[in-house]
C-alpha positions in Angstrom: -12.7 -8.2 14.9 -10.8 -8.4 11.6 -12.9 -5.4 10.4 -12.0 -3.4 13.4 -8.3 -4.0 13.0 -8.5 -3.3 9.3 -10.1 0.1 10.0 -7.4 0.9 12.6 -4.6 0.1 10.2 -6.3 2.1 7.4 -6.6 5.1 9.7 -3.1 4.8 10.9 -1.6 4.6 7.4 -3.8 7.4 6.1 -2.6 9.6 9.1 1.0 8.9 8.4 0.6 9.8 4.7 -1.2 13.0 5.7 1.4 13.9 8.2 4.2 13.1 5.8 3.0 15.8 3.5 3.9 18.1 6.4 7.3 16.4 6.8 6.5 15.0 10.2 6.8 11.3 9.2 9.1 9.1 7.2 7.9 7.2 4.1 10.6 5.3 2.2 10.3 3.5 -1.1 12.6 0.5 -1.5 14.6 -0.1 -4.6 12.3 -3.0 -5.6 9.3 -0.8 -5.2 10.8 1.9 -7.4 11.7 -0.6 -10.1 8.2 -2.1 -10.1 6.6 1.3 -10.2 8.7 2.3 -13.1 7.9 -1.0 -14.9 4.2 -0.5 -14.5 4.2 3.2 -15.3 3.0 4.2 -11.8 4.5 7.4 -10.3 5.4 7.8 -6.6 3.1 10.9 -6.6 0.1 8.7 -7.7 0.8 6.2 -4.9 1.0 9.0 -2.3 -2.1 10.7 -3.6 -4.1 7.5 -3.5 -3.0 6.8 0.1 -3.7 10.3 1.3 -7.0 10.8 -0.4 -8.8 7.5 0.4 -8.4 6.0 -3.1 -7.1 2.8 -1.5 -8.5 -0.1 0.4 -6.7 -2.4 2.8 -7.1 -6.0 1.6 -4.6 -7.9 3.8 -2.4 -7.5 6.8 -0.2 -9.7 9.0 2.9 -9.5 11.3 6.1 -9.8 9.3 8.6 -11.3 11.9 11.9 -10.7 9.9 11.0 -7.0 9.6 9.4 -6.7 13.1 6.5 -4.8 11.5 3.1 -5.2 10.1 2.8 -6.0 6.4 -0.2 -4.3 4.8 -1.4 -4.8 1.2 -3.6 -2.0 -0.3 -5.6 -2.0 -3.4 -5.1 1.4 -5.2 -7.5 3.1 -7.5 -5.3 5.4 -9.6 -7.3 7.6 -11.9 -7.1 6.6 -15.5 -4.9 3.5 -14.8 -5.6 -0.1 -13.9 -6.0 -1.0 -10.2 -2.7 -1.7 -8.4 -1.4 -3.2 -5.2 1.0 -1.5 -2.8 2.8 -3.5 -0.1 3.8 -1.5 3.0 5.7 -2.3 6.1 4.3 -0.3 9.1 6.6 0.2 12.0 5.7 2.6 14.8 5.3 5.9 12.9 7.1 5.0 9.7 6.2 3.3 6.4 8.4 1.4 4.1 7.0 0.8 0.7 8.2 -2.7 -0.1 6.7 -3.0 -3.6 3.8 -1.8 -5.8 2.5 -3.2 -9.0 -0.4 -3.5 -11.4 -2.6 -6.4 -10.6 -1.9 -9.6 -12.5 -5.4 -11.0 -13.0 -4.0 -14.5 -13.7 -3.1 -14.5 -10.0 -6.1 -12.6 -8.6 -9.8 -12.8 -9.0 -11.6 -9.9 -10.8 -12.1 -8.1 -7.5 -8.4 -7.5 -7.4 -8.4 -8.6 -3.7 -8.7 -12.4 -3.7 -5.7 -14.4 -4.7 -6.3 -17.4 -7.0 -4.9 -20.5 -5.3 
């Protein structure tokens, strides 16, 4: 069941990023996301390209009550850069990019997906 939901979320997010390129959808980057992207030398364009072109993998999702939306964490494979995470809030047809950052391997296993507890 988890696999099915993961696939549905990945498809939905990919569709929104595809449609956004046609100006039909809203994708917003929060101030924290912009700061973290700048700190880690990741460009908005690179995040958008990864999400549009299947260079990402959904690694976690759950309902985020305060935001009344689903929180999704993707692993990004940006060409010529270390793997990164992007945290999105998905609400209806819109996406809010909450944060994005290079993976800190002191907090994650080498697969970049599994948090070290």
